[in-house]
C-alpha positions in Angstrom: 90.5 112.6 85.6 92.1 115.3 83.3 95.9 115.6 83.1 97.9 118.7 82.1 97.6 117.6 78.4 93.8 117.5 78.6 93.8 113.6 78.7 90.6 112.3 80.2 91.6 108.7 80.2 93.2 108.4 83.6 91.2 106.8 86.4 90.7 109.0 89.5 91.9 107.0 92.5 89.6 106.3 95.5 92.0 105.5 98.3 90.4 103.6 101.1 92.8 104.1 104.0 92.4 101.7 107.0 93.1 102.5 110.6 93.9 98.8 110.9 92.3 95.6 109.8 88.6 94.9 110.7 87.4 98.5 110.2 84.7 97.9 107.6 87.0 98.1 104.5 85.5 95.0 102.9 82.0 96.4 103.3 83.1 99.7 101.8 84.7 97.9 98.8 81.5 95.9 98.3 79.6 99.2 98.2 82.0 100.7 95.7 81.8 97.5 93.6 78.2 98.1 92.9 79.0 101.2 90.8 80.1 100.3 87.2 82.1 103.5 87.1 84.5 102.2 89.8 87.1 99.8 88.6 89.0 97.3 90.7 89.5 93.6 91.0 86.3 92.4 92.6 87.9 89.5 94.3 87.5 88.9 98.0 89.0 90.3 100.3 89.5 93.1 97.8 93.2 93.6 98.5 94.7 93.8 95.0 96.2 97.2 95.8 97.8 98.3 92.5 98.5 101.9 93.4 100.1 101.0 96.7 102.4 98.8 94.8 103.1 101.3 92.0 103.7 104.1 94.5 106.3 102.0 96.4 107.9 100.8 93.2 108.3 104.2 91.5 109.2 105.8 94.8 112.4 103.8 94.8 113.8 106.1 92.1 114.1 109.0 94.5 114.6 107.1 97.8 117.8 107.7 99.7 120.7 105.5 98.7 121.9 103.5 101.6 125.6 103.0 102.3 127.1 100.1 100.4 124.8 100.2 97.3 126.6 98.3 94.6 125.7 99.9 91.2 127.0 97.0 89.2 125.1 94.5 91.1 121.9 96.5 91.0 122.1 97.1 87.3 123.7 94.0 86.0 123.5 91.4 88.8 121.9 88.0 88.4 119.2 88.7 91.1 116.4 91.0 90.1 116.7 93.8 92.6 115.0 97.2 92.7 116.4 100.1 94.6 117.1 103.8 94.5 118.8 105.4 91.6 122.3 104.0 92.2 124.3 107.0 91.0 124.1 110.8 91.4 122.5 112.1 88.2 124.0 115.1 86.5 121.0 115.6 84.3 117.9 114.4 86.1 116.2 115.5 89.3 115.3 112.2 90.9 112.2 113.5 92.8 110.8 115.1 89.7 111.5 112.0 87.6 109.7 109.8 90.2 106.7 112.1 90.2 106.4 112.2 86.5 107.0 108.5 86.2 104.1 107.7 88.6 101.9 110.0 86.5 102.9 108.2 83.3 102.6 104.7 84.8 99.2 105.6 86.1 98.0 106.6 82.7 99.2 103.2 81.3 97.5 101.3 84.2 94.2 103.3 83.7 94.2 102.3 80.0 94.7 98.7 80.9 91.9 98.7 83.4 89.5 100.5 81.1 90.3 98.1 78.2 89.3 95.2 80.5 86.1 96.9 81.6 82.7 96.5 79.9 81.7 99.9 81.1 83.3 103.4 81.0 85.1 103.4 84.3 86.0 106.8 85.7 87.4 105.8 89.1 89.7 103.1 90.5 89.4 102.0 94.2 91.6 100.1 96.5 92.5 99.5 100.1 95.5 101.9 100.2 98.4 101.5 102.6 100.8 103.8 101.0 101.7 107.5 101.3 99.1 109.8 99.8 101.8 112.5 99.2 103.3 111.1 96.1 99.9 110.4 94.6 98.8 114.0 95.1 102.2 115.3 93.8 101.8 113.2 90.7 98.5 115.0 89.9 96.3 111.9 90.2 93.6 113.9 92.2 92.7 111.1 94.6 89.6 110.9 96.7 90.7 109.8 100.2 88.3 107.7 102.3 89.5 107.1 105.9 87.9 104.3 107.8 88.1 104.4 111.6 86.7 102.3 114.4 86.9 102.1 118.2 90.5 100.7 118.6 89.3 98.4 121.4 86.8 96.8 119.1 89.5 96.5 116.4 91.6 94.5 118.9 88.6 92.3 119.8 87.7 91.7 116.2 91.2 90.9 115.0 91.6 88.3 117.8 88.2 86.8 116.9 89.0 86.6 113.2 92.3 84.9 113.8 90.6 82.4 116.1 87.8 81.8 113.6 90.2 81.3 110.6 92.9 79.5 112.5 95.4 82.0 111.1 97.8 84.5 112.5 96.9 87.6 110.6 97.2 91.4 111.1 100.8 91.1 112.4 100.1 88.3 114.9 102.6 86.0 113.3 105.4 88.5 114.0 104.6 88.7 117.7 105.6 86.3 120.5 102.2 86.4 122.2 98.9 88.3 122.3 100.4 90.8 124.7 103.2 91.9 122.4 100.7 91.8 119.5 98.4 94.2 121.3 101.2 96.6 122.0 102.3 96.6 118.3 98.7 97.1 117.1 98.2 100.1 119.5 101.4 101.7 118.3 100.5 101.2 114.7 97.0 102.6 115.2 98.5 105.6 117.0 100.8 106.4 114.0 97.9 105.9 111.6 95.7 108.3 113.5 98.4 110.9 113.3 98.6 110.3 109.6 94.8 110.6 109.2 94.9 114.0 111.1 97.2 115.6 108.5 95.1 118.0 106.3 95.0 116.9 102.7 94.6 119.2 99.6 92.1 116.7 98.0 88.6 115.4 98.6 88.7 113.7 102.0 85.9 111.7 103.7 86.0 110.0 107.1 83.7 107.0 107.7 83.2 105.5 111.2 82.6 101.8 111.4 79.9 102.5 114.0 78.0 104.7 111.5 78.2 102.1 108.8 76.6 99.6 111.1 74.0 102.0 112.5 72.9 103.5 109.1 74.4 101.9 106.0 72.2 103.7 103.5 73.2 107.1 105.0 76.9 106.4 104.9 76.6 104.9 101.4 74.8 108.1 100.3 77.7 110.2 101.7 80.2 108.1 99.7 78.1 108.1 96.6 77.8 111.9 96.7 81.6 112.3 97.1 82.1 110.3 93.9 79.0 111.3 92.0 77.9 107.7 91.4 75.0 105.5 92.6 75.8 102.7 95.1 73.4 99.8 95.5 73.0 99.2 99.3 70.4 96.5 98.8 72.8 94.4 96.7 75.4 94.6 99.5 72.8 93.7 102.2 71.6 90.8 100.0 75.2 89.4 99.8 75.5 89.2 103.6 74.9 85.4 103.8 77.8 84.9 101.4 80.0 87.0 103.7 79.2 85.2 106.9 82.7 83.7 106.9 84.1 87.2 107.2 82.1 88.2 110.3 82.9 87.4 113.9 79.8 88.7 115.7 76.3 87.2 115.7 75.1 90.5 114.2 76.4 93.9 113.1 74.9 95.5 116.2 76.8 93.1 118.4 80.1 94.1 116.7 79.9 97.6 118.3 81.3 97.9 121.9 82.2 94.2 121.8 85.4 95.1 123.7 83.4 95.4 126.9 82.7 91.6 126.6 85.8 90.4 124.9 88.8 92.3 126.3 90.3 92.1 129.8 90.6 95.2 131.9 94.3 95.2 131.4 93.9 95.0 127.6 91.6 98.0 127.8 94.1 99.9 129.9 96.9 99.3 127.3 94.7 100.7 124.5 93.4 103.7 126.4 96.7 104.6 127.9 98.3 105.0 124.4 95.3 106.1 122.4 92.9 107.8 124.9 93.3 111.4 123.6 92.9 110.4 119.9 89.9 108.2 120.8 88.2 111.2 122.5 88.8 113.3 119.4 87.1 110.7 117.3 84.1 110.7 119.6 84.8 107.5 121.4 84.5 107.3 125.2 87.2 106.0 127.5 87.0 104.5 131.0 86.0 106.9 133.8 89.2 106.2 135.7 91.4 106.8 132.7 93.5 109.9 132.3 94.8 110.0 128.7 98.5 110.7 128.4 
């Protein structure tokens, strides 16, 4: 990536945005990990999201100051707290300062990642949960990859993964029961789909989980073309036995339309009632008796 000073050292971010958990993001990160030009921590489950963190951290500079902010405590207090600029600046535009700061921090991060790399990395990839806007505004020229999946299958897979691992992940620990968790997931997916629908002034690729399962080489080729790198599909396929703990279906084919086996009719109604129109726009069918709101 080239900045305004002609610096070619900054890594170009590849932001893998997830509709929710269990949408094929680990598989996509495995694919990206086969290209030496793509830098990231190759540690399962590939969730060391540096840019998400940096965007949130630097973004605090220009965030609104809530009532009751104590400047003395924030600057000199014993607890290490981070928050918005705690005073109205007479000299500095906070938004511009935050934008330029993210650009500068990203250059420093890129140098650190490249110094640790045995190859000349040109990209950095992560599962990204932040706001793309500040990344674009800072001139980081991201490539955005949106991963989508039938929301009904997401629900089924999330429940199966929690049952398999004995954990309460994907927000389950914050809900009283499965019913409340389902409603929270549906609302979250709805907001994420709205976010995905916003046009972006950068390279943008949408990958459906169902297409990954049906033709992994074809989807890998699309991703490789977007980045201008070579991705090794055979290496990812060969690693499937090592990833068995991550899977909750007997086969990839069985992971598609699993909702018809795993979800109750009432669960299906909850999902389709809230997400029906968005599902149709993504090419997913809904129940014949359903009238999307």
